[in-house]
C-alpha positions in Angstrom: 31.1 46.3 16.2 33.8 44.4 17.8 34.8 41.1 17.4 34.0 40.0 20.8 30.2 40.6 19.8 30.8 38.7 16.3 32.0 35.7 18.5 29.5 36.1 20.6 26.9 35.8 18.3 28.6 32.7 16.6 28.8 30.7 19.5 25.0 31.8 20.3 24.3 30.3 16.9 25.9 26.7 18.2 23.9 27.0 21.5 27.0 27.1 23.2 26.3 30.0 26.3 28.6 29.0 28.1 31.7 29.7 25.7 29.6 32.6 24.5 30.3 33.8 28.4 33.9 32.9 27.9 34.7 34.2 24.5 36.8 37.3 25.6 39.8 34.9 26.0 39.3 32.6 23.3 41.9 32.1 20.6 40.4 29.3 18.6 37.1 31.9 18.1 39.5 34.5 17.1 41.5 32.1 14.5 38.2 31.2 13.3 37.0 34.8 12.9 39.9 35.9 11.3 39.8 33.4 9.0 36.2 34.3 7.6 37.0 38.1 8.0 40.4 37.7 5.6 37.6 35.9 3.3 35.0 39.3 3.2 38.2 41.7 3.6 38.9 42.0 0.0 35.3 42.5 -1.3 35.6 46.0 0.1 39.1 47.2 0.4 42.1 46.7 -1.6 44.8 47.1 0.4 46.2 43.9 2.1 44.3 42.3 5.1 45.9 42.5 8.8 44.0 40.1 10.7 42.6 41.4 14.4 44.9 40.5 17.0 42.7 41.1 20.2 39.2 40.4 20.2 38.0 43.4 21.3 39.4 45.2 18.1 36.6 46.8 16.1 35.8 44.8 12.5 36.5 47.5 9.4 33.9 46.2 7.2 29.9 47.5 6.7 27.4 46.4 8.9 25.8 44.0 6.0 29.0 41.8 6.4 28.2 41.2 10.4 25.5 38.0 9.7 27.8 36.6 7.3 31.0 37.2 10.0 29.0 35.4 12.5 27.6 32.3 10.5 31.0 31.7 8.8 32.8 31.7 12.2 29.8 29.5 13.9 30.6 26.9 10.8 34.5 27.2 11.5 33.8 26.4 15.4 
């Protein structure tokens, strides 16, 4: 799953369909996603966290983390 997919889910949870449509260039959304992604990273990996540089990058976490990423990102937005 990519960062863009998570960000669109987060905006959908917020009822912001207009922002979901424009999510591919959303720097604020990328920052919020990276904050939550970084928090969850160390539950699965022992290597240092490297934030997403591009919203279209694949998230390197198992599928069970995806709902929490979407809800956490929505919370920060």
